[in-house]
C-alpha atoms as a printed R data frame, in Angstrom:
    type eleno elety resid chain resno       x       y       z
1   ATOM     1    CA   UNK     A     1 -67.798  -7.711 -45.696
2   ATOM     2    CA   UNK     A     2 -67.008  -9.610 -42.485
3   ATOM     3    CA   UNK     A     3 -63.729 -10.225 -41.321
4   ATOM     4    CA   UNK     A     4 -62.608 -13.828 -41.656
5   ATOM     5    CA   UNK     A     5 -61.517 -15.778 -38.695
6   ATOM     6    CA   UNK     A     6 -57.852 -15.260 -37.469
7   ATOM     7    CA   UNK     A     7 -57.721 -18.720 -36.311
8   ATOM     8    CA   UNK     A     8 -59.197 -22.075 -36.742
9   ATOM     9    CA   UNK     A     9 -59.408 -25.316 -34.808
10  ATOM    10    CA   UNK     A    10 -56.520 -27.688 -35.781
11  ATOM    11    CA   UNK     A    11 -56.659 -31.400 -34.395
12  ATOM    12    CA   UNK     A    12 -53.567 -32.378 -32.804
13  ATOM    13    CA   UNK     A    13 -52.581 -35.536 -30.799
14  ATOM    14    CA   UNK     A    14 -54.425 -38.937 -31.040
15  ATOM    15    CA   UNK     A    15 -57.486 -37.079 -32.465
16  ATOM    16    CA   UNK     A    16 -55.459 -36.146 -35.729
17  ATOM    17    CA   UNK     A    17 -54.102 -39.940 -35.791
18  ATOM    18    CA   UNK     A    18 -57.635 -41.708 -35.509
19  ATOM    19    CA   UNK     A    19 -59.624 -38.998 -37.786
20  ATOM    20    CA   UNK     A    20 -61.078 -41.267 -40.419
21  ATOM    21    CA   UNK     A    21 -62.831 -38.480 -42.375
22  ATOM    22    CA   UNK     A    22 -59.779 -37.871 -44.586
23  ATOM    23    CA   UNK     A    23 -59.228 -41.504 -45.200
24  ATOM    24    CA   UNK     A    24 -62.804 -42.057 -46.401
25  ATOM    25    CA   UNK     A    25 -62.581 -38.933 -48.533
26  ATOM    26    CA   UNK     A    26 -59.370 -40.372 -50.321
27  ATOM    27    CA   UNK     A    27 -61.501 -43.544 -50.877
28  ATOM    28    CA   UNK     A    28 -64.563 -41.638 -52.127
29  ATOM    29    CA   UNK     A    29 -62.471 -39.522 -54.407
30  ATOM    30    CA   UNK     A    30 -60.649 -42.417 -55.921
31  ATOM    31    CA   UNK     A    31 -63.690 -44.643 -56.329
32  ATOM    32    CA   UNK     A    32 -64.172 -44.366 -60.011
33  ATOM    33    CA   UNK     A    33 -60.477 -44.728 -60.725
34  ATOM    34    CA   UNK     A    34 -60.366 -47.832 -58.738
35  ATOM    35    CA   UNK     A    35 -63.323 -49.197 -60.611
36  ATOM    36    CA   UNK     A    36 -61.542 -48.314 -63.799
37  ATOM    37    CA   UNK     A    37 -58.228 -49.973 -62.830
38  ATOM    38    CA   UNK     A    38 -59.997 -53.112 -61.640
39  ATOM    39    CA   UNK     A    39 -62.194 -53.587 -64.753
40  ATOM    40    CA   UNK     A    40 -59.375 -52.858 -67.201
41  ATOM    41    CA   UNK     A    41 -56.717 -54.888 -65.419
42  ATOM    42    CA   UNK     A    42 -59.163 -57.839 -65.294
43  ATOM    43    CA   UNK     A    43 -60.178 -57.763 -68.709
44  ATOM    44    CA   UNK     A    44 -56.501 -57.514 -70.081
45  ATOM    45    CA   UNK     A    45 -55.619 -60.487 -67.914
46  ATOM    46    CA   UNK     A    46 -58.549 -62.431 -69.212
47  ATOM    47    CA   UNK     A    47 -57.956 -61.796 -72.699
48  ATOM    48    CA   UNK     A    48 -54.330 -62.651 -72.430
49  ATOM    49    CA   UNK     A    49 -54.983 -65.792 -70.432
50  ATOM    50    CA   UNK     A    50 -58.064 -67.222 -72.482
51  ATOM    51    CA   UNK     A    51 -57.691 -65.604 -75.733
52  ATOM    52    CA   UNK     A    52 -53.930 -65.505 -76.409
53  ATOM    53    CA   UNK     A    53 -53.295 -68.607 -74.299
54  ATOM    54    CA   UNK     A    54 -50.751 -67.194 -72.218
55  ATOM    55    CA   UNK     A    55 -50.597 -69.221 -68.917
56  ATOM    56    CA   UNK     A    56 -49.304 -66.209 -66.524
57  ATOM    57    CA   UNK     A    57 -49.985 -63.046 -68.266
58  ATOM    58    CA   UNK     A    58 -48.338 -60.898 -65.457
59  ATOM    59    CA   UNK     A    59 -47.742 -57.709 -67.728
60  ATOM    60    CA   UNK     A    60 -51.063 -57.664 -69.005
61  ATOM    61    CA   UNK     A    61 -52.296 -56.501 -65.609
62  ATOM    62    CA   UNK     A    62 -49.189 -54.501 -64.440
63  ATOM    63    CA   UNK     A    63 -49.026 -52.380 -67.655
64  ATOM    64    CA   UNK     A    64 -52.640 -51.673 -66.985
65  ATOM    65    CA   UNK     A    65 -52.468 -50.620 -63.528
66  ATOM    66    CA   UNK     A    66 -49.364 -48.638 -64.043
67  ATOM    67    CA   UNK     A    67 -50.643 -46.817 -67.100
68  ATOM    68    CA   UNK     A    68 -53.831 -45.742 -65.368
69  ATOM    69    CA   UNK     A    69 -52.897 -45.163 -61.931
70  ATOM    70    CA   UNK     A    70 -54.523 -42.887 -59.092
71  ATOM    71    CA   UNK     A    71 -52.912 -39.792 -60.226
72  ATOM    72    CA   UNK     A    72 -54.881 -36.549 -61.006
73  ATOM    73    CA   UNK     A    73 -53.501 -36.357 -64.449
74  ATOM    74    CA   UNK     A    74 -55.501 -39.254 -66.454
75  ATOM    75    CA   UNK     A    75 -55.470 -37.560 -69.677
76  ATOM    76    CA   UNK     A    76 -54.892 -40.006 -72.695
77  ATOM    77    CA   UNK     A    77 -51.469 -38.597 -73.817
78  ATOM    78    CA   UNK     A    78 -50.111 -39.616 -70.306
79  ATOM    79    CA   UNK     A    79 -51.435 -42.843 -70.336
80  ATOM    80    CA   UNK     A    80 -50.294 -43.682 -73.832
81  ATOM    81    CA   UNK     A    81 -46.744 -42.321 -72.881
82  ATOM    82    CA   UNK     A    82 -46.628 -44.521 -69.895
83  ATOM    83    CA   UNK     A    83 -47.716 -47.362 -71.980
84  ATOM    84    CA   UNK     A    84 -45.086 -46.723 -74.608
85  ATOM    85    CA   UNK     A    85 -42.362 -46.313 -71.835
86  ATOM    86    CA   UNK     A    86 -43.273 -49.783 -70.354
87  ATOM    87    CA   UNK     A    87 -43.447 -51.459 -73.676
88  ATOM    88    CA   UNK     A    88 -39.892 -49.978 -74.733
89  ATOM    89    CA   UNK     A    89 -38.549 -51.654 -71.391
90  ATOM    90    CA   UNK     A    90 -40.327 -55.169 -72.238
91  ATOM    91    CA   UNK     A    91 -39.076 -55.006 -75.943
92  ATOM    92    CA   UNK     A    92 -35.471 -54.399 -74.841
93  ATOM    93    CA   UNK     A    93 -35.344 -57.151 -72.253
94  ATOM    94    CA   UNK     A    94 -36.961 -59.611 -74.438
95  ATOM    95    CA   UNK     A    95 -34.272 -58.971 -76.929
96  ATOM    96    CA   UNK     A    96 -31.517 -59.490 -74.241
97  ATOM    97    CA   UNK     A    97 -33.335 -62.603 -73.247
98  ATOM    98    CA   UNK     A    98 -33.400 -63.932 -76.666
99  ATOM    99    CA   UNK     A    99 -29.787 -63.232 -77.326
100 ATOM   100    CA   UNK     A   100 -28.082 -63.487 -73.898
101 ATOM   101    CA   UNK     A   101 -30.488 -65.511 -71.999
102 ATOM   102    CA   UNK     A   102 -31.346 -64.680 -68.253
103 ATOM   103    CA   UNK     A   103 -28.971 -63.941 -65.439
104 ATOM   104    CA   UNK     A   104 -27.757 -61.533 -62.933
105 ATOM   105    CA   UNK     A   105 -25.194 -59.710 -65.360
106 ATOM   106    CA   UNK     A   106 -27.849 -59.987 -68.082
107 ATOM   107    CA   UNK     A   107 -30.316 -58.163 -65.897
108 ATOM   108    CA   UNK     A   108 -27.840 -55.229 -65.023
109 ATOM   109    CA   UNK     A   109 -27.002 -54.843 -68.757
110 ATOM   110    CA   UNK     A   110 -30.459 -54.697 -69.656
111 ATOM   111    CA   UNK     A   111 -31.438 -52.240 -67.339
112 ATOM   112    CA   UNK     A   112 -28.759 -50.093 -68.212
113 ATOM   113    CA   UNK     A   113 -29.522 -50.292 -71.748
114 ATOM   114    CA   UNK     A   114 -33.294 -49.876 -71.272
115 ATOM   115    CA   UNK     A   115 -32.595 -46.512 -69.215
116 ATOM   116    CA   UNK     A   116 -30.151 -45.077 -71.837
117 ATOM   117    CA   UNK     A   117 -32.760 -45.792 -74.636
118 ATOM   118    CA   UNK     A   118 -35.705 -44.581 -72.713
119 ATOM   119    CA   UNK     A   119 -33.989 -41.323 -71.723
120 ATOM   120    CA   UNK     A   120 -32.881 -40.765 -75.257
121 ATOM   121    CA   UNK     A   121 -36.543 -41.282 -76.518
122 ATOM   122    CA   UNK     A   122 -38.330 -39.032 -73.861
123 ATOM   123    CA   UNK     A   123 -37.442 -36.292 -71.734
124 ATOM   124    CA   UNK     A   124 -40.195 -37.339 -69.173
125 ATOM   125    CA   UNK     A   125 -38.433 -38.977 -66.315
126 ATOM   126    CA   UNK     A   126 -41.212 -41.486 -65.337
127 ATOM   127    CA   UNK     A   127 -40.815 -42.791 -68.956
128 ATOM   128    CA   UNK     A   128 -37.365 -44.203 -68.305
129 ATOM   129    CA   UNK     A   129 -38.474 -45.336 -64.773
130 ATOM   130    CA   UNK     A   130 -41.453 -47.264 -66.109
131 ATOM   131    CA   UNK     A   131 -39.300 -48.867 -68.965
132 ATOM   132    CA   UNK     A   132 -36.652 -50.045 -66.384
133 ATOM   133    CA   UNK     A   133 -39.241 -51.678 -64.029
134 ATOM   134    CA   UNK     A   134 -40.767 -53.583 -66.779
135 ATOM   135    CA   UNK     A   135 -37.428 -54.714 -68.056
136 ATOM   136    CA   UNK     A   136 -36.519 -56.123 -64.545
137 ATOM   137    CA   UNK     A   137 -39.776 -57.992 -64.470
138 ATOM   138    CA   UNK     A   138 -39.262 -59.560 -67.844
139 ATOM   139    CA   UNK     A   139 -35.650 -60.572 -66.901
140 ATOM   140    CA   UNK     A   140 -36.744 -61.811 -63.606
141 ATOM   141    CA   UNK     A   141 -39.806 -63.843 -64.604
142 ATOM   142    CA   UNK     A   142 -39.241 -66.769 -67.032
143 ATOM   143    CA   UNK     A   143 -41.434 -66.905 -69.967
144 ATOM   144    CA   UNK     A   144 -42.554 -69.864 -72.081
145 ATOM   145    CA   UNK     A   145 -42.598 -68.208 -75.352
146 ATOM   146    CA   UNK     A   146 -40.589 -65.340 -77.008
147 ATOM   147    CA   UNK     A   147 -42.215 -62.138 -76.892
148 ATOM   148    CA   UNK     A   148 -45.182 -63.307 -75.299
149 ATOM   149    CA   UNK     A   149 -44.776 -60.757 -72.534
150 ATOM   150    CA   UNK     A   150 -44.392 -58.022 -75.228
151 ATOM   151    CA   UNK     A   151 -48.000 -59.134 -76.377
152 ATOM   152    CA   UNK     A   152 -49.326 -59.065 -72.730
153 ATOM   153    CA   UNK     A   153 -47.863 -55.526 -72.350
154 ATOM   154    CA   UNK     A   154 -49.616 -54.415 -75.773
155 ATOM   155    CA   UNK     A   155 -52.965 -55.904 -74.326
156 ATOM   156    CA   UNK     A   156 -52.543 -54.040 -70.931
157 ATOM   157    CA   UNK     A   157 -51.768 -50.900 -72.759
158 ATOM   158    CA   UNK     A   158 -54.817 -51.084 -75.126
159 ATOM   159    CA   UNK     A   159 -57.087 -52.067 -72.113
160 ATOM   160    CA   UNK     A   160 -55.852 -48.908 -70.202
161 ATOM   161    CA   UNK     A   161 -56.567 -46.668 -73.299
162 ATOM   162    CA   UNK     A   162 -59.913 -48.141 -73.869
163 ATOM   163    CA   UNK     A   163 -60.797 -47.834 -70.234
164 ATOM   164    CA   UNK     A   164 -59.927 -44.022 -70.242
165 ATOM   165    CA   UNK     A   165 -62.417 -43.574 -73.013
166 ATOM   166    CA   UNK     A   166 -65.025 -46.003 -71.992
167 ATOM   167    CA   UNK     A   167 -64.794 -45.886 -68.135
168 ATOM   168    CA   UNK     A   168 -63.799 -42.213 -67.788
169 ATOM   169    CA   UNK     A   169 -63.125 -40.506 -64.548
170 ATOM   170    CA   UNK     A   170 -65.475 -37.625 -63.726
171 ATOM   171    CA   UNK     A   171 -63.314 -34.665 -64.864
172 ATOM   172    CA   UNK     A   172 -65.766 -32.017 -63.849
173 ATOM   173    CA   UNK     A   173 -66.066 -32.983 -60.226
174 ATOM   174    CA   UNK     A   174 -62.282 -32.735 -59.745
175 ATOM   175    CA   UNK     A   175 -61.776 -29.541 -61.679
176 ATOM   176    CA   UNK     A   176 -64.693 -27.788 -60.112
177 ATOM   177    CA   UNK     A   177 -63.564 -28.661 -56.903
178 ATOM   178    CA   UNK     A   178 -60.055 -27.110 -57.847
179 ATOM   179    CA   UNK     A   179 -61.799 -24.024 -59.306
180 ATOM   180    CA   UNK     A   180 -63.451 -23.564 -55.779
181 ATOM   181    CA   UNK     A   181 -60.247 -23.622 -54.098
182 ATOM   182    CA   UNK     A   182 -58.791 -20.955 -56.391
183 ATOM   183    CA   UNK     A   183 -61.628 -18.624 -55.779
184 ATOM   184    CA   UNK     A   184 -61.719 -19.341 -52.022
185 ATOM   185    CA   UNK     A   185 -58.006 -18.541 -51.910
186 ATOM   186    CA   UNK     A   186 -58.606 -15.560 -54.195
187 ATOM   187    CA   UNK     A   187 -61.271 -14.277 -52.032
188 ATOM   188    CA   UNK     A   188 -59.157 -14.831 -48.867
189 ATOM   189    CA   UNK     A   189 -56.414 -12.662 -50.018
190 ATOM   190    CA   UNK     A   190 -58.452  -9.928 -51.286
191 ATOM   191    CA   UNK     A   191 -60.615 -10.073 -48.195
192 ATOM   192    CA   UNK     A   192 -57.619  -9.663 -46.135
193 ATOM   193    CA   UNK     A   193 -56.246  -6.552 -48.180
194 ATOM   194    CA   UNK     A   194 -59.944  -5.015 -47.766
195 ATOM   195    CA   UNK     A   195 -59.441  -5.346 -44.024
196 ATOM   196    CA   UNK     A   196 -55.873  -3.692 -44.325
197 ATOM   197    CA   UNK     A   197 -57.217  -0.800 -46.362
198 ATOM   198    CA   UNK     A   198 -60.132  -0.086 -43.807
199 ATOM   199    CA   UNK     A   199 -57.761  -0.138 -40.875
200 ATOM   200    CA   UNK     A   200 -54.626   1.257 -42.211
201 ATOM   201    CA   UNK     A   201 -53.115  -1.933 -41.089
202 ATOM   202    CA   UNK     A   202 -49.498  -2.699 -42.494
203 ATOM   203    CA   UNK     A   203 -49.333  -6.061 -40.916
204 ATOM   204    CA   UNK     A   204 -52.637  -7.308 -42.484
205 ATOM   205    CA   UNK     A   205 -51.519  -5.788 -45.834
206 ATOM   206    CA   UNK     A   206 -48.302  -8.008 -45.479
207 ATOM   207    CA   UNK     A   207 -50.472 -10.988 -44.825
208 ATOM   208    CA   UNK     A   208 -52.610 -10.185 -47.917
209 ATOM   209    CA   UNK     A   209 -49.695 -10.003 -50.098
210 ATOM   210    CA   UNK     A   210 -48.568 -13.482 -48.748
211 ATOM   211    CA   UNK     A   211 -51.832 -14.759 -49.464
212 ATOM   212    CA   UNK     A   212 -52.115 -13.454 -52.932
213 ATOM   213    CA   UNK     A   213 -48.743 -14.979 -53.617
214 ATOM   214    CA   UNK     A   214 -50.017 -18.316 -52.392
215 ATOM   215    CA   UNK     A   215 -52.914 -18.554 -54.892
216 ATOM   216    CA   UNK     A   216 -50.782 -19.394 -57.864
217 ATOM   217    CA   UNK     A   217 -50.204 -23.031 -56.965
218 ATOM   218    CA   UNK     A   218 -53.938 -23.697 -56.768
219 ATOM   219    CA   UNK     A   219 -54.280 -22.020 -60.333
220 ATOM   220    CA   UNK     A   220 -51.789 -24.643 -61.490
221 ATOM   221    CA   UNK     A   221 -53.604 -27.264 -60.028
222 ATOM   222    CA   UNK     A   222 -56.730 -26.208 -61.588
223 ATOM   223    CA   UNK     A   223 -55.142 -25.974 -64.805
224 ATOM   224    CA   UNK     A   224 -53.975 -29.578 -64.694
225 ATOM   225    CA   UNK     A   225 -57.330 -30.871 -63.774
226 ATOM   226    CA   UNK     A   226 -58.902 -28.916 -66.716
227 ATOM   227    CA   UNK     A   227 -56.412 -29.912 -69.141
228 ATOM   228    CA   UNK     A   228 -56.883 -33.682 -68.282
229 ATOM   229    CA   UNK     A   229 -60.710 -33.492 -68.320
230 ATOM   230    CA   UNK     A   230 -60.620 -31.662 -71.664
231 ATOM   231    CA   UNK     A   231 -58.382 -34.248 -72.935
232 ATOM   232    CA   UNK     A   232 -60.409 -37.297 -71.725
233 ATOM   233    CA   UNK     A   233 -63.757 -35.546 -72.899
234 ATOM   234    CA   UNK     A   234 -62.348 -35.303 -76.480
235 ATOM   235    CA   UNK     A   235 -62.039 -39.063 -77.046
236 ATOM   236    CA   UNK     A   236 -64.844 -40.375 -74.609
237 ATOM   237    CA   UNK     A   237 -68.230 -40.455 -76.018
238 ATOM   238    CA   UNK     A   238 -69.765 -40.474 -72.588
239 ATOM   239    CA   UNK     A   239 -68.414 -36.976 -71.870
240 ATOM   240    CA   UNK     A   240 -69.459 -35.270 -74.999
241 ATOM   241    CA   UNK     A   241 -71.847 -33.090 -73.192
242 ATOM   242    CA   UNK     A   242 -69.261 -31.928 -70.744
243 ATOM   243    CA   UNK     A   243 -66.902 -30.431 -73.389
244 ATOM   244    CA   UNK     A   244 -68.732 -26.897 -73.754
245 ATOM   245    CA   UNK     A   245 -68.968 -26.641 -69.851
246 ATOM   246    CA   UNK     A   246 -65.149 -27.747 -69.381
247 ATOM   247    CA   UNK     A   247 -64.114 -24.996 -72.180
248 ATOM   248    CA   UNK     A   248 -66.141 -22.353 -70.385
249 ATOM   249    CA   UNK     A   249 -64.430 -23.221 -67.117
250 ATOM   250    CA   UNK     A   250 -61.054 -22.962 -69.081
251 ATOM   251    CA   UNK     A   251 -62.057 -19.270 -70.036
252 ATOM   252    CA   UNK     A   252 -62.759 -18.501 -66.483
253 ATOM   253    CA   UNK     A   253 -59.532 -20.205 -65.274
254 ATOM   254    CA   UNK     A   254 -57.358 -18.246 -67.836
255 ATOM   255    CA   UNK     A   255 -58.865 -15.083 -66.893
256 ATOM   256    CA   UNK     A   256 -58.472 -15.781 -63.066
257 ATOM   257    CA   UNK     A   257 -55.021 -16.510 -63.628
258 ATOM   258    CA   UNK     A   258 -54.476 -12.913 -64.973
259 ATOM   259    CA   UNK     A   259 -56.643 -11.819 -62.095
260 ATOM   260    CA   UNK     A   260 -54.362 -13.485 -59.600
261 ATOM   261    CA   UNK     A   261 -51.297 -11.867 -61.060
262 ATOM   262    CA   UNK     A   262 -53.003  -8.374 -60.917
263 ATOM   263    CA   UNK     A   263 -54.014  -8.967 -57.284
264 ATOM   264    CA   UNK     A   264 -50.487  -9.367 -56.285
265 ATOM   265    CA   UNK     A   265 -49.816  -5.796 -57.886
266 ATOM   266    CA   UNK     A   266 -52.543  -4.396 -55.962
267 ATOM   267    CA   UNK     A   267 -51.529  -6.070 -52.899
268 ATOM   268    CA   UNK     A   268 -48.025  -4.496 -53.121
269 ATOM   269    CA   UNK     A   269 -49.770  -1.103 -53.677
270 ATOM   270    CA   UNK     A   270 -51.804  -1.742 -50.515
271 ATOM   271    CA   UNK     A   271 -48.695  -2.495 -48.651
272 ATOM   272    CA   UNK     A   272 -47.041   0.771 -49.596
273 ATOM   273    CA   UNK     A   273 -50.250   2.895 -49.106
274 ATOM   274    CA   UNK     A   274 -50.520   1.272 -45.432
275 ATOM   275    CA   UNK     A   275 -47.265   2.680 -44.495
276 ATOM   276    CA   UNK     A   276 -48.836   5.852 -42.918
277 ATOM   277    CA   UNK     A   277 -51.318   3.924 -40.858
278 ATOM   278    CA   UNK     A   278 -54.400   5.859 -42.513
279 ATOM   279    CA   UNK     A   279 -57.575   4.013 -43.329
280 ATOM   280    CA   UNK     A   280 -58.818   3.969 -47.003
281 ATOM   281    CA   UNK     A   281 -62.412   3.196 -46.994
282 ATOM   282    CA   UNK     A   282 -63.192   4.113 -50.495
283 ATOM   283    CA   UNK     A   283 -60.454   1.834 -51.781
284 ATOM   284    CA   UNK     A   284 -61.533  -0.739 -49.557
285 ATOM   285    CA   UNK     A   285 -65.199  -0.671 -50.775
286 ATOM   286    CA   UNK     A   286 -63.936  -0.876 -54.467
287 ATOM   287    CA   UNK     A   287 -62.004  -3.911 -53.883
288 ATOM   288    CA   UNK     A   288 -64.834  -5.409 -51.724
289 ATOM   289    CA   UNK     A   289 -67.327  -4.947 -54.551
290 ATOM   290    CA   UNK     A   290 -64.824  -6.672 -56.863
291 ATOM   291    CA   UNK     A   291 -64.528  -9.574 -54.532
292 ATOM   292    CA   UNK     A   292 -68.312  -9.897 -54.455
293 ATOM   293    CA   UNK     A   293 -68.329 -10.227 -58.295
294 ATOM   294    CA   UNK     A   294 -65.846 -12.857 -57.933
295 ATOM   295    CA   UNK     A   295 -67.870 -14.783 -55.587
296 ATOM   296    CA   UNK     A   296 -70.716 -14.803 -58.068
297 ATOM   297    CA   UNK     A   297 -68.225 -15.960 -60.746
298 ATOM   298    CA   UNK     A   298 -67.146 -18.885 -58.381
299 ATOM   299    CA   UNK     A   299 -71.198 -19.929 -57.930
300 ATOM   300    CA   UNK     A   300 -71.129 -19.831 -61.839
301 ATOM   301    CA   UNK     A   301 -68.801 -22.856 -61.964
302 ATOM   302    CA   UNK     A   302 -71.926 -25.040 -60.873
303 ATOM   303    CA   UNK     A   303 -74.786 -22.772 -62.208
304 ATOM   304    CA   UNK     A   304 -74.217 -20.794 -65.247
305 ATOM   305    CA   UNK     A   305 -77.174 -18.609 -64.361
306 ATOM   306    CA   UNK     A   306 -74.968 -16.841 -61.905
307 ATOM   307    CA   UNK     A   307 -72.915 -15.597 -64.869
308 ATOM   308    CA   UNK     A   308 -75.091 -12.606 -65.884
309 ATOM   309    CA   UNK     A   309 -75.387 -11.156 -62.342
310 ATOM   310    CA   UNK     A   310 -71.773 -11.407 -61.820
311 ATOM   311    CA   UNK     A   311 -71.163  -9.585 -65.121
312 ATOM   312    CA   UNK     A   312 -73.347  -6.741 -64.297
313 ATOM   313    CA   UNK     A   313 -72.126  -6.487 -60.722
314 ATOM   314    CA   UNK     A   314 -68.562  -6.173 -62.083
315 ATOM   315    CA   UNK     A   315 -69.492  -3.845 -64.723
316 ATOM   316    CA   UNK     A   316 -71.256  -1.571 -62.345
317 ATOM   317    CA   UNK     A   317 -67.963  -1.274 -60.321
318 ATOM   318    CA   UNK     A   318 -65.769  -1.138 -63.403
319 ATOM   319    CA   UNK     A   319 -67.557   1.669 -64.884
320 ATOM   320    CA   UNK     A   320 -66.697   3.782 -61.788
321 ATOM   321    CA   UNK     A   321 -63.077   2.974 -61.861
322 ATOM   322    CA   UNK     A   322 -61.655   6.568 -62.702
323 ATOM   323    CA   UNK     A   323 -59.321   7.427 -59.991
324 ATOM   324    CA   UNK     A   324 -59.743  11.279 -60.336
325 ATOM   325    CA   UNK     A   325 -63.412  10.965 -59.870
326 ATOM   326    CA   UNK     A   326 -63.356   8.521 -57.106
327 ATOM   327    CA   UNK     A   327 -60.665  10.198 -54.942
328 ATOM   328    CA   UNK     A   328 -60.631  13.873 -56.496
329 ATOM   329    CA   UNK     A   329 -58.506  15.393 -53.710
330 ATOM   330    CA   UNK     A   330 -56.418  12.332 -52.868
331 ATOM   331    CA   UNK     A   331 -52.725  12.043 -53.346
332 ATOM   332    CA   UNK     A   332 -51.255  10.528 -56.554
333 ATOM   333    CA   UNK     A   333 -50.420   7.530 -54.597
334 ATOM   334    CA   UNK     A   334 -54.188   6.851 -53.417
335 ATOM   335    CA   UNK     A   335 -55.299   7.571 -57.030
336 ATOM   336    CA   UNK     A   336 -52.658   4.903 -58.323
337 ATOM   337    CA   UNK     A   337 -54.031   2.347 -55.995
338 ATOM   338    CA   UNK     A   338 -57.452   2.820 -57.606
339 ATOM   339    CA   UNK     A   339 -55.719   2.635 -61.089
340 ATOM   340    CA   UNK     A   340 -54.351  -0.631 -60.034
341 ATOM   341    CA   UNK     A   341 -57.921  -2.043 -59.686
342 ATOM   342    CA   UNK     A   342 -58.587  -1.377 -63.317
343 ATOM   343    CA   UNK     A   343 -56.775  -4.413 -64.859
344 ATOM   344    CA   UNK     A   344 -58.069  -6.678 -62.035
345 ATOM   345    CA   UNK     A   345 -61.705  -5.678 -62.790
346 ATOM   346    CA   UNK     A   346 -61.106  -6.229 -66.562
347 ATOM   347    CA   UNK     A   347 -59.832  -9.804 -65.828
348 ATOM   348    CA   UNK     A   348 -62.889 -10.517 -63.541
349 ATOM   349    CA   UNK     A   349 -65.192  -9.338 -66.541
350 ATOM   350    CA   UNK     A   350 -63.633 -11.518 -68.955
351 ATOM   351    CA   UNK     A   351 -64.238 -14.522 -66.371
352 ATOM   352    CA   UNK     A   352 -67.863 -13.705 -66.815
353 ATOM   353    CA   UNK     A   353 -67.677 -14.619 -70.658
354 ATOM   354    CA   UNK     A   354 -67.169 -11.085 -71.971
355 ATOM   355    CA   UNK     A   355 -64.606 -10.397 -74.742
356 ATOM   356    CA   UNK     A   356 -61.521  -8.691 -73.529
357 ATOM   357    CA   UNK     A   357 -62.053  -5.808 -75.805
358 ATOM   358    CA   UNK     A   358 -65.517  -5.222 -74.463
359 ATOM   359    CA   UNK     A   359 -64.297  -5.556 -70.844
360 ATOM   360    CA   UNK     A   360 -61.740  -2.838 -71.473
361 ATOM   361    CA   UNK     A   361 -64.270  -0.653 -73.154
362 ATOM   362    CA   UNK     A   362 -66.164  -0.706 -69.835
363 ATOM   363    CA   UNK     A   363 -63.399   1.251 -68.103
364 ATOM   364    CA   UNK     A   364 -63.721   4.963 -68.085
365 ATOM   365    CA   UNK     A   365 -60.970   6.991 -69.872
366 ATOM   366    CA   UNK     A   366 -58.443   8.515 -67.732
């Protein structure tokens, strides 16, 4: 395994300010979400304007846009929760307008009541904020008929939910990208630990432990994008074929989540082992083999044909993970380092689709 570069080129000064590549990247990643929002908001406005006859259906558009948004989490439950929050704000404000009329003190009282009601109904903080924003709009913008804006809000909410199902954002593209980030971070942390073992380098071992700890947020991002993709795929007829692949990736994610936790355990043992400055090439080779198996799993995210080779590669190294056999004359600490790799190997095997019991059975008895 070749050592990864220690340094990379970082753009600074005017080059960083005029670099348009990230800007185009943001637009490209949000292209489908933009289309979804434009179509849904336009349809909601047109329906409220020409079918319901509302002269200025402001909320039909604003509710749609706010419900869908450009956020990563576009699952139907989140969209529905946002819609309900906004409708609560509209309903409370419509009632106050009907009873007390518009005005500055009525707006303040309406906003206060709306926030109290919204916080009572939901522990989700944006729920209350969305309700408050819509109540202010209702109080500030005059209406020609009672509860007409509530109808506009309902139209916008329905349009947002229909757009989620009929114009779904591509869940696989985002979650695969997040998955690759996780595997890249995992390989970077494990690769640094391999270098530390080969050289007996405590500083590299410390860096490897830091990298291992930094993988967890990437796993959380992957979980969010997978949860969102699975939720959308359950209601969208156009994503039915992707459900099986998303579920397979969820199995990989769960296994890799455990593998990342065990990698932190391995990293701490490597750090202790490197205190004496002695190289440990055998342990380094074993960990490097596990990293190569993880690389094959990463490739299987796009191509399932890589899954069987990954399983066989990991099985080959897992079958040899007997500390006494690998290091017969080594100290107890060095043998414990090999023993710490056993749970990591099992987690990676389950990421290839192997049942946990079958993966544990591959390990030699000790």
